[in-house]
Backbone as CSV, one residue per row, in Angstrom:
resi,resn,N_x,N_y,N_z,CA_x,CA_y,CA_z,C_x,C_y,C_z
1,MET,76.040,109.649,109.427,77.504,109.727,109.407,77.950,110.017,107.985
2,ARG,78.624,111.127,107.814,78.996,111.577,106.473,80.410,111.108,106.136
3,ILE,80.545,110.528,104.960,81.842,110.060,104.498,82.178,110.743,103.180
4,ALA,83.395,111.264,103.091,83.876,111.881,101.857,84.602,110.824,101.030
5,LEU,84.123,110.592,99.830,84.787,109.699,98.874,85.623,110.593,97.961
6,VAL,86.898,110.702,98.278,87.771,111.636,97.567,88.358,110.951,96.348
7,GLY,88.044,111.484,95.197,88.531,110.931,93.939,87.700,111.493,92.809
8,ASP,88.189,111.340,91.611,87.510,111.907,90.442,86.630,110.824,89.825
9,ARG,85.366,110.830,90.236,84.447,109.724,89.949,84.309,109.460,88.453
10,SER,84.359,108.174,88.103,84.267,107.787,86.701,83.615,106.413,86.586
11,PRO,82.679,106.232,85.643,82.058,104.915,85.451,83.026,103.880,84.881
12,SER,84.192,104.321,84.430,85.174,103.385,83.878,86.092,102.798,84.946
13,VAL,85.986,103.289,86.182,86.793,102.779,87.283,85.963,101.750,88.047
14,ARG,86.371,100.483,88.018,85.577,99.401,88.612,85.288,99.653,90.091
15,SER,86.272,100.144,90.812,86.067,100.376,92.237,84.986,101.429,92.476
16,HIS,84.938,102.446,91.647,83.916,103.483,91.806,82.522,102.894,91.595
17,VAL,82.402,102.000,90.637,81.112,101.379,90.352,80.662,100.501,91.514
18,ARG,81.614,99.865,92.173,81.280,98.940,93.261,80.967,99.630,94.590
19,ILE,81.496,100.799,94.804,81.388,101.424,96.126,79.946,101.622,96.595
20,PRO,79.007,102.096,95.769,77.629,102.242,96.271,77.059,100.931,96.807
21,GLY,77.316,99.830,96.116,76.837,98.533,96.589,77.496,98.111,97.878
22,LEU,78.775,98.435,98.038,79.482,98.098,99.269,78.933,98.905,100.444
23,LEU,78.602,100.159,100.220,78.021,100.976,101.279,76.643,100.453,101.673
24,GLU,75.883,99.981,100.704,74.588,99.382,101.017,74.770,98.086,101.802
25,ALA,75.793,97.300,101.439,76.079,96.066,102.174,76.487,96.365,103.620
26,LEU,77.220,97.451,103.826,77.575,97.849,105.185,76.319,98.150,106.010
27,ARG,75.357,98.791,105.386,74.113,99.112,106.091,73.346,97.835,106.424
28,GLU,73.254,96.922,105.468,72.449,95.717,105.662,73.137,94.700,106.578
29,ARG,74.440,94.514,106.413,75.149,93.463,107.139,75.716,93.931,108.472
30,ASP,76.244,95.155,108.501,76.911,95.646,109.704,76.085,96.672,110.460
31,GLY,74.968,97.099,109.880,74.128,98.090,110.543,74.756,99.465,110.611
32,ILE,75.676,99.763,109.687,76.347,101.063,109.660,75.901,101.807,108.399
33,ALA,75.147,102.861,108.591,74.627,103.637,107.462,75.499,104.866,107.257
34,LEU,76.194,104.901,106.138,77.069,106.020,105.809,76.436,106.866,104.711
35,ASP,76.539,108.160,104.880,76.002,109.112,103.905,77.166,109.585,103.033
36,PRO,77.300,109.043,101.803,78.484,109.340,100.998,78.367,110.606,100.175
37,TYR,79.502,111.313,100.095,79.618,112.491,99.231,80.864,112.292,98.376
38,TRP,80.682,112.267,97.069,81.836,112.171,96.175,82.483,113.549,96.071
39,ILE,83.745,113.614,96.428,84.475,114.883,96.449,85.609,114.814,95.425
40,PRO,85.561,115.630,94.365,86.672,115.631,93.413,87.942,116.157,94.064
41,THR,89.075,115.717,93.572,90.341,116.147,94.165,90.596,117.639,93.972
42,THR,89.853,118.254,93.094,89.985,119.695,92.886,89.197,120.513,93.914
43,ASP,88.491,119.848,94.848,87.609,120.565,95.771,87.641,119.902,97.150
44,THR,88.821,119.857,97.764,88.959,119.124,99.034,89.026,120.028,100.268
45,ASP,88.687,121.292,100.141,88.589,122.142,101.321,87.349,121.758,102.133
46,GLY,87.424,121.888,103.446,86.264,121.633,104.288,86.050,120.187,104.672
47,LEU,87.012,119.303,104.410,86.826,117.888,104.717,86.796,117.606,106.212
48,GLU,87.231,118.556,107.027,87.196,118.335,108.476,85.766,118.200,109.000
49,ARG,84.776,118.524,108.194,83.374,118.393,108.604,82.845,116.968,108.457
50,PHE,83.640,116.090,107.842,83.188,114.719,107.605,83.619,113.789,108.733
51,ASP,82.879,112.687,108.877,83.202,111.681,109.891,84.218,110.668,109.383
52,GLY,84.430,110.595,108.082,85.415,109.690,107.504,85.834,110.180,106.134
53,ILE,87.060,109.841,105.748,87.588,110.220,104.438,88.163,108.967,103.790
54,TRP,87.633,108.630,102.638,88.103,107.471,101.867,88.659,107.999,100.554
55,MET,89.978,107.899,100.385,90.580,108.314,99.124,90.614,107.098,98.213
56,VAL,89.764,107.143,97.193,89.480,105.976,96.369,90.439,105.886,95.180
57,PRO,90.490,104.728,94.511,91.358,104.583,93.341,90.946,105.515,92.205
58,GLY,91.779,105.516,91.173,91.476,106.306,89.989,92.532,107.324,89.629
59,SER,93.756,107.144,90.130,94.833,108.073,89.793,95.319,107.810,88.362
60,PRO,95.947,108.786,87.709,96.337,110.072,88.278,95.114,110.965,88.528
61,TYR,95.101,111.566,89.704,93.994,112.437,90.076,94.089,113.770,89.335
62,ALA,92.960,114.448,89.267,92.944,115.763,88.628,93.821,116.751,89.383
63,SER,93.915,116.592,90.720,94.722,117.510,91.526,95.526,116.725,92.552
64,GLU,96.832,116.674,92.349,97.707,116.064,93.349,97.622,116.840,94.660
65,ASP,97.628,118.168,94.579,97.574,118.994,95.788,96.300,118.713,96.578
66,GLY,95.183,118.551,95.876,93.929,118.277,96.552,93.935,116.931,97.256
67,ALA,94.513,115.929,96.616,94.602,114.606,97.229,95.497,114.641,98.461
68,VAL,96.625,115.314,98.352,97.542,115.428,99.486,96.863,116.170,100.634
69,HIS,96.113,117.211,100.310,95.416,117.979,101.334,94.378,117.116,102.059
70,ALA,93.696,116.249,101.330,92.695,115.377,101.944,93.332,114.449,102.965
71,ALA,94.466,113.852,102.608,95.159,112.965,103.549,95.649,113.736,104.764
72,ARG,96.141,114.943,104.540,96.631,115.747,105.658,95.494,116.128,106.601
73,THR,94.337,116.478,106.042,93.186,116.833,106.863,92.802,115.680,107.777
74,ALA,92.737,114.476,107.212,92.381,113.304,108.019,93.412,113.046,109.111
75,ARG,94.681,113.160,108.760,95.743,112.867,109.729,95.745,113.888,110.860
76,GLU,95.658,115.160,110.524,95.779,116.200,111.535,94.518,116.370,112.378
77,HIS,93.359,116.016,111.840,92.101,116.202,112.564,91.607,114.899,113.205
78,GLY,92.371,113.841,113.107,91.956,112.585,113.725,90.723,111.970,113.103
79,ILE,90.518,112.202,111.804,89.361,111.669,111.094,89.730,110.304,110.512
80,PRO,88.913,109.268,110.721,89.206,107.972,110.117,89.460,108.099,108.619
81,PHE,90.552,107.481,108.174,91.000,107.612,106.784,91.329,106.239,106.218
82,LEU,90.847,105.993,105.018,91.228,104.812,104.254,91.692,105.273,102.884
83,GLY,92.888,104.869,102.496,93.397,105.163,101.163,93.615,103.857,100.416
84,THR,93.060,103.752,99.222,93.206,102.524,98.451,93.797,102.835,97.085
85,CYS,94.835,102.096,96.719,95.549,102.244,95.447,96.117,103.660,95.333
86,GLY,95.507,104.537,94.527,95.993,105.909,94.441,95.955,106.616,95.788
87,GLY,94.982,106.259,96.635,94.914,106.827,97.971,96.098,106.411,98.831
88,PHE,96.555,105.185,98.648,97.768,104.689,99.318,98.969,105.534,98.895
89,GLN,99.108,105.757,97.603,100.248,106.510,97.083,100.262,107.936,97.620
90,HIS,99.101,108.580,97.619,99.059,109.991,98.025,99.085,110.162,99.538
91,MET,98.665,109.168,100.286,98.880,109.201,101.732,100.368,109.190,102.025
92,LEU,101.126,108.338,101.346,102.579,108.301,101.541,103.212,109.624,101.126
93,LEU,102.730,110.200,100.044,103.276,111.473,99.564,103.039,112.577,100.586
94,GLU,101.836,112.615,101.157,101.531,113.622,102.175,102.415,113.453,103.392
95,TYR,102.578,112.222,103.847,103.369,111.965,105.048,104.830,112.334,104.818
96,ALA,105.345,111.974,103.654,106.745,112.279,103.353,106.993,113.783,103.334
97,ARG,106.070,114.520,102.753,106.262,115.969,102.633,106.024,116.702,103.951
98,ASN,104.918,116.390,104.621,104.493,117.210,105.742,104.928,116.702,107.108
99,VAL,105.319,115.455,107.204,105.841,114.925,108.464,107.354,114.759,108.398
100,CYS,107.844,114.209,107.290,109.282,113.961,107.149,110.035,115.141,106.559
101,GLY,109.317,116.109,105.990,109.970,117.286,105.421,110.693,117.032,104.118
102,LEU,110.262,116.025,103.359,110.921,115.683,102.107,110.304,116.442,100.931
103,ASP,111.141,116.878,100.017,110.677,117.522,98.788,110.726,116.471,97.681
104,VAL,109.668,115.667,97.604,109.650,114.514,96.693,108.425,114.590,95.796
105,ALA,108.469,113.821,94.716,107.410,113.850,93.713,106.872,112.443,93.453
106,HIS,105.802,112.405,92.667,105.155,111.164,92.250,105.407,111.011,90.753
107,ALA,106.038,109.914,90.355,106.456,109.756,88.962,105.284,109.685,87.999
108,GLU,104.120,109.229,88.451,102.956,109.180,87.570,102.413,110.580,87.312
109,ASN,102.431,111.418,88.351,101.874,112.765,88.217,102.826,113.725,87.513
110,GLN,104.122,113.570,87.792,105.119,114.518,87.286,106.347,113.760,86.771
111,PRO,106.211,113.048,85.670,107.320,112.203,85.198,108.589,112.971,84.848
112,ASP,108.472,114.265,84.551,109.646,115.061,84.177,110.161,115.925,85.322
113,ASP,109.626,115.717,86.523,110.044,116.512,87.670,111.515,116.260,87.989
114,LEU,112.223,117.296,88.401,113.641,117.165,88.729,113.867,116.685,90.162
115,ARG,112.811,116.660,90.972,112.937,116.151,92.335,113.040,114.626,92.334
116,GLU,113.481,114.069,93.452,113.500,112.617,93.578,112.067,112.118,93.728
117,PHE,111.846,110.890,93.280,110.499,110.323,93.291,110.287,109.440,94.514
118,LEU,109.207,109.723,95.251,108.799,108.844,96.340,108.023,107.652,95.795
119,LEU,107.221,107.903,94.767,106.433,106.852,94.117,106.980,106.634,92.724
120,THR,107.330,105.394,92.422,107.997,105.065,91.163,107.283,103.908,90.464
121,PRO,107.496,103.749,89.156,106.862,102.636,88.445,107.326,101.292,88.999
122,LEU,106.390,100.357,89.099,106.741,99.015,89.524,107.510,98.316,88.410
123,ALA,108.406,97.442,88.794,109.165,96.679,87.795,108.216,95.881,86.907
124,CYS,107.161,95.355,87.508,106.107,94.664,86.774,104.767,95.212,87.252
125,SER,103.979,95.733,86.336,102.691,96.296,86.707,101.808,95.236,87.364
126,LEU,101.036,95.667,88.374,100.109,94.765,89.053,98.681,94.924,88.528
127,ALA,98.508,95.694,87.478,97.167,95.927,86.943,96.513,94.610,86.552
128,GLY,95.366,94.336,87.187,94.630,93.122,86.877,95.147,91.872,87.545
129,HIS,96.062,92.007,88.490,96.663,90.839,89.136,96.174,90.686,90.573
130,GLU,96.316,89.464,91.087,96.131,89.188,92.500,97.455,88.718,93.074
131,GLY,97.659,88.963,94.373,98.901,88.546,95.000,98.741,88.375,96.495
132,ALA,99.615,87.550,97.066,99.602,87.316,98.502,100.297,88.461,99.223
133,VAL,99.707,88.878,100.335,100.263,89.944,101.171,100.493,89.373,102.563
134,ASP,101.733,89.453,103.038,102.071,89.039,104.397,101.831,90.204,105.341
135,LEU,101.122,89.961,106.443,100.737,91.007,107.387,101.559,90.891,108.667
136,GLU,102.033,92.039,109.137,102.876,92.063,110.330,102.033,91.781,111.580
137,PRO,102.490,90.875,112.438,101.714,90.547,113.639,101.546,91.743,114.564
138,GLY,100.352,91.850,115.130,100.066,92.910,116.083,99.658,94.232,115.474
139,THR,99.684,94.351,114.143,99.298,95.599,113.490,97.788,95.644,113.297
140,ARG,97.296,96.833,112.979,95.853,96.993,112.771,95.361,96.105,111.639
141,ILE,96.092,96.081,110.517,95.629,95.289,109.374,95.597,93.802,109.705
142,GLU,96.570,93.320,110.488,96.582,91.900,110.855,95.427,91.586,111.786
143,GLN,95.118,92.502,112.691,93.984,92.300,113.588,92.666,92.339,112.824
144,ILE,92.569,93.217,111.824,91.357,93.300,111.011,91.128,92.007,110.240
145,MET,92.183,91.517,109.602,92.050,90.334,108.755,91.970,89.045,109.565
146,GLY,92.572,89.049,110.751,92.542,87.857,111.584,93.414,86.735,111.081
147,ARG,94.392,87.063,110.269,95.324,86.067,109.746,96.593,86.767,109.291
148,ARG,97.618,85.998,109.010,98.918,86.557,108.667,99.118,86.774,107.170
149,THR,98.305,86.161,106.331,98.447,86.317,104.882,97.072,86.480,104.252
150,THR,96.992,87.337,103.255,95.743,87.530,102.532,96.038,87.648,101.040
151,ILE,95.091,87.251,100.220,95.209,87.368,98.765,94.355,88.547,98.322
152,GLU,94.992,89.492,97.620,94.299,90.728,97.273,94.448,91.077,95.799
153,ALA,93.514,91.911,95.319,93.468,92.308,93.909,94.060,93.701,93.719
154,TYR,94.745,93.866,92.604,95.422,95.130,92.296,95.022,95.647,90.916
155,ILE,95.013,96.962,90.807,95.052,97.634,89.499,96.017,98.791,89.718
156,CYS,97.301,98.510,89.667,98.293,99.482,90.112,99.603,99.305,89.349
157,SER,100.258,100.420,89.066,101.540,100.378,88.370,102.623,101.187,89.075
158,TYR,102.291,101.793,90.234,103.254,102.620,90.967,103.261,102.223,92.444
159,GLY,104.456,102.253,93.030,104.589,101.904,94.434,105.662,102.730,95.108
160,LEU,105.850,102.476,96.392,106.827,103.222,97.178,108.245,102.940,96.715
161,ASN,109.023,104.001,96.543,110.461,103.884,96.332,111.062,103.396,97.653
162,GLU,111.529,102.155,97.665,111.950,101.526,98.917,113.152,102.228,99.563
163,ASP,113.816,103.111,98.829,114.920,103.875,99.422,114.435,104.773,100.563
164,TYR,113.127,105.092,100.558,112.577,105.995,101.573,111.893,105.246,102.715
165,LYS,111.865,103.957,102.651,111.101,103.170,103.613,111.558,103.411,105.049
166,GLN,112.841,103.348,105.290,113.339,103.476,106.659,113.126,104.882,107.211
167,LEU,113.259,105.897,106.363,113.044,107.270,106.820,111.591,107.476,107.238
168,LEU,110.661,107.007,106.427,109.250,107.111,106.779,108.958,106.358,108.068
169,ARG,109.580,105.213,108.206,109.388,104.396,109.406,109.916,105.118,110.647
170,ARG,111.051,105.780,110.515,111.619,106.500,111.660,110.728,107.649,112.101
171,HIS,109.905,108.148,111.204,108.982,109.232,111.544,107.617,108.710,111.977
172,GLY,107.503,107.425,112.250,106.307,106.899,112.878,105.356,106.091,112.035
173,LEU,105.568,106.056,110.715,104.672,105.281,109.859,105.026,103.799,109.974
174,VAL,104.022,102.956,110.010,104.232,101.513,110.114,103.865,100.859,108.787
175,PHE,104.781,100.078,108.259,104.513,99.308,107.046,104.099,97.911,107.488
176,SER,102.800,97.669,107.421,102.220,96.498,108.063,101.854,95.370,107.113
177,GLY,102.066,95.568,105.819,101.808,94.514,104.846,102.816,94.576,103.720
178,HIS,103.333,93.418,103.326,104.354,93.345,102.273,104.019,92.222,101.294
179,ALA,104.406,92.413,100.050,104.211,91.379,99.049,104.940,90.114,99.470
180,ALA,104.228,88.990,99.438,104.813,87.740,99.901,105.987,87.292,99.038
181,ASP,105.990,87.670,97.766,107.033,87.177,96.874,108.291,88.037,96.866
182,GLU,108.146,89.346,97.072,109.310,90.231,96.946,109.533,91.146,98.149
183,GLY,108.576,91.210,99.068,108.749,92.020,100.269,108.460,93.494,100.120
184,ALA,107.960,93.925,98.963,107.658,95.344,98.759,106.433,95.753,99.568
185,VAL,106.388,97.024,99.953,105.310,97.543,100.803,103.969,97.472,100.076
186,ARG,102.965,96.992,100.815,101.609,96.921,100.289,100.573,97.571,101.216
187,VAL,100.922,97.756,102.510,99.998,98.372,103.470,100.794,99.288,104.389
188,ALA,100.229,100.456,104.682,100.840,101.380,105.640,99.766,101.871,106.600
189,GLU,100.151,102.112,107.851,99.201,102.596,108.846,99.912,103.479,109.856
190,LEU,99.116,104.277,110.573,99.672,105.219,111.533,99.148,104.900,112.932
191,PRO,99.989,104.361,113.809,99.553,104.065,115.179,99.154,105.346,115.919
192,GLY,98.238,105.199,116.861,97.816,106.328,117.669,96.716,107.166,117.051
193,HIS,96.396,106.917,115.801,95.311,107.622,115.105,94.051,106.763,115.199
194,PRO,92.864,107.373,115.262,91.643,106.568,115.331,91.546,105.515,114.225
195,PHE,91.937,105.851,113.027,92.021,104.893,111.913,92.693,105.622,110.761
196,PHE,93.908,105.218,110.435,94.650,105.847,109.344,95.421,104.728,108.665
197,LEU,94.824,104.195,107.612,95.342,102.995,106.973,95.203,103.119,105.466
198,ALA,96.208,102.630,104.748,96.168,102.685,103.289,96.714,101.392,102.714
199,THR,96.078,100.940,101.648,96.472,99.696,100.991,96.763,99.949,99.518
200,MET,97.831,99.332,99.039,98.130,99.420,97.614,97.125,98.591,96.803
201,PHE,96.611,97.534,97.427,95.578,96.733,96.762,94.232,97.435,96.872
202,GLN,93.250,96.922,96.144,91.927,97.534,96.114,90.916,96.610,96.802
203,PRO,90.606,96.867,98.083,89.614,96.033,98.764,88.224,96.140,98.151
204,GLU,87.989,97.186,97.354,86.712,97.324,96.656,86.453,96.157,95.704
205,LEU,87.515,95.512,95.230,87.390,94.448,94.232,87.328,93.061,94.853
206,TRP,87.270,92.990,96.174,87.235,91.711,96.880,85.905,91.002,96.645
207,GLY,85.957,89.705,96.350,84.745,88.908,96.191,83.895,89.366,95.026
208,ASP,82.588,89.187,95.192,81.668,89.535,94.099,81.017,90.904,94.290
209,GLY,81.454,91.639,95.297,80.927,92.973,95.513,79.686,93.043,96.381
210,THR,79.217,91.901,96.863,78.013,91.903,97.695,78.342,91.995,99.183
211,ARG,79.610,91.806,99.534,80.045,91.911,100.930,81.250,92.842,100.998
212,PRO,81.304,93.708,102.000,82.479,94.578,102.124,83.688,93.810,102.608
213,HIS,84.840,94.152,102.083,86.117,93.603,102.545,86.256,93.940,104.040
214,PRO,86.937,93.074,104.825,87.119,93.377,106.250,87.743,94.745,106.523
215,VAL,88.629,95.205,105.661,89.226,96.530,105.849,88.165,97.622,105.740
216,ILE,87.253,97.471,104.794,86.196,98.465,104.618,85.233,98.426,105.802
217,SER,84.915,97.229,106.289,84.051,97.118,107.468,84.697,97.757,108.690
218,ALA,86.005,97.532,108.864,86.714,98.116,110.007,86.757,99.639,109.902
219,PHE,86.947,100.137,108.705,86.936,101.583,108.472,85.573,102.164,108.820
220,ALA,84.508,101.500,108.384,83.161,101.975,108.686,82.905,101.973,110.192
221,ALA,83.377,100.938,110.891,83.206,100.885,112.342,83.944,102.041,113.026
222,ALA,85.128,102.390,112.489,85.883,103.522,113.040,85.138,104.833,112.819
223,ILE,84.487,104.959,111.675,83.684,106.157,111.402,82.539,106.252,112.407
224,ALA,81.884,105.123,112.670,80.780,105.118,113.624,81.258,105.543,115.012
225,ARG,82.421,105.066,115.419,82.965,105.466,116.724,83.298,106.952,116.734
226,HIS,83.852,107.435,115.644,84.226,108.851,115.550,82.995,109.744,115.603
227,ALA,81.916,109.298,114.968,80.706,110.125,114.886,80.031,110.302,116.237
228,VAL,80.219,109.344,117.148,79.540,109.429,118.445,80.502,109.784,119.573
229,ARG,81.718,110.226,119.219,82.693,110.576,120.248,82.148,111.720,121.097
230,PRO,82.439,111.735,122.385,81.939,112.826,123.240,82.586,114.155,122.883
231,ALA,81.818,115.195,122.986,82.341,116.534,122.702,83.331,116.941,123.799
232,VAL,84.398,117.623,123.402,85.403,118.121,124.336,85.066,119.551,124.691
233,PRO,84.898,119.883,125.966,84.578,121.273,126.341,85.625,122.248,125.807
234,ALA,85.182,123.422,125.421,86.076,124.402,124.806,87.217,124.792,125.730
235,ASN,86.994,124.774,127.046,88.027,125.201,127.959,88.798,124.052,128.592
236,SER,88.648,122.836,127.990,89.287,121.660,128.594,90.786,121.746,128.579
237,ALA,91.348,122.409,127.573,92.815,122.495,127.466,93.425,123.309,128.598
238,ALA,92.614,124.148,129.215,93.138,125.018,130.273,93.101,124.351,131.651
239,ARG,92.475,123.166,131.697,92.342,122.500,132.997,93.624,121.774,133.382
């Protein structure tokens, strides 16, 4: 099962360093062996050939367009997708542009852009912080975690401009996790998709790195289901 790790790999990004160990833990603990390919954001064509797409932290990415394209590929092709930190931000950017029809920008990528910003600086940076996240009952993230509140780690300074929250929601996106102290969005997911979930926190930093976070395990399980899905006959649409 091939998984695309979309991001500009760097030994200075803690999550990037941890991911190989987490993939090995998935193989040993969950029996799910994933074949990872690191894909730079400058080279995201052809991702429809993968069984899963994980847009990893490390923004600002080398190519905003490439990151947006990766999220769109996963959404439109029904490929299991996990976006963490920068992946969360660019999943929202893709959805706003290509589903909601908004001409919006990301303040980290284009601080001098004249368009309105979908992603804006947080009032207080979460870099290096942990915080409680309240999970909406009945959502995928709440079912994955098996509880209503979780404590998660962040290395993040940009989040959703809450002025756009209701518009995104009206177009089908579900905001399933919010900061316990201020109510700001921390998790987004898309119902009806095999797995399309993004977190502002970094599940890669959970624990000591020897066990995958439940979100990562659930993502891997979705990839396994996707990889063994039955083939659809070419003429099935005509029946």
